N, C-alpha and C positions, 0 to 999 in steps of 0.2 A: 305527275310533277307538284311542286311544293309552293306554299303560300310565299308570294313575293317574286316567284321565277316569271318570265314571259310568257305569256299564254295562259297563266293561272286567272279563273275566274270561279269568282264564289260560286256560281250557279252548276260548276263542275264537281265541287266538293260535296256531295250528297250527304255525307254523313258529319260534316262540319268538323273534321279533325285537322284540317290545315293541308291535307294531302289531296290534290284534284285527280281526277280520271281513275276512281276506284274501280276494280273488276265488277263489271255489269251483271 
């Protein structure tokens, strides 16, 4: 999910690129 979308949280964006839920 992308920054600004429902459910996006900064803590989900581990590499700080504005895209959350990176492949772990």
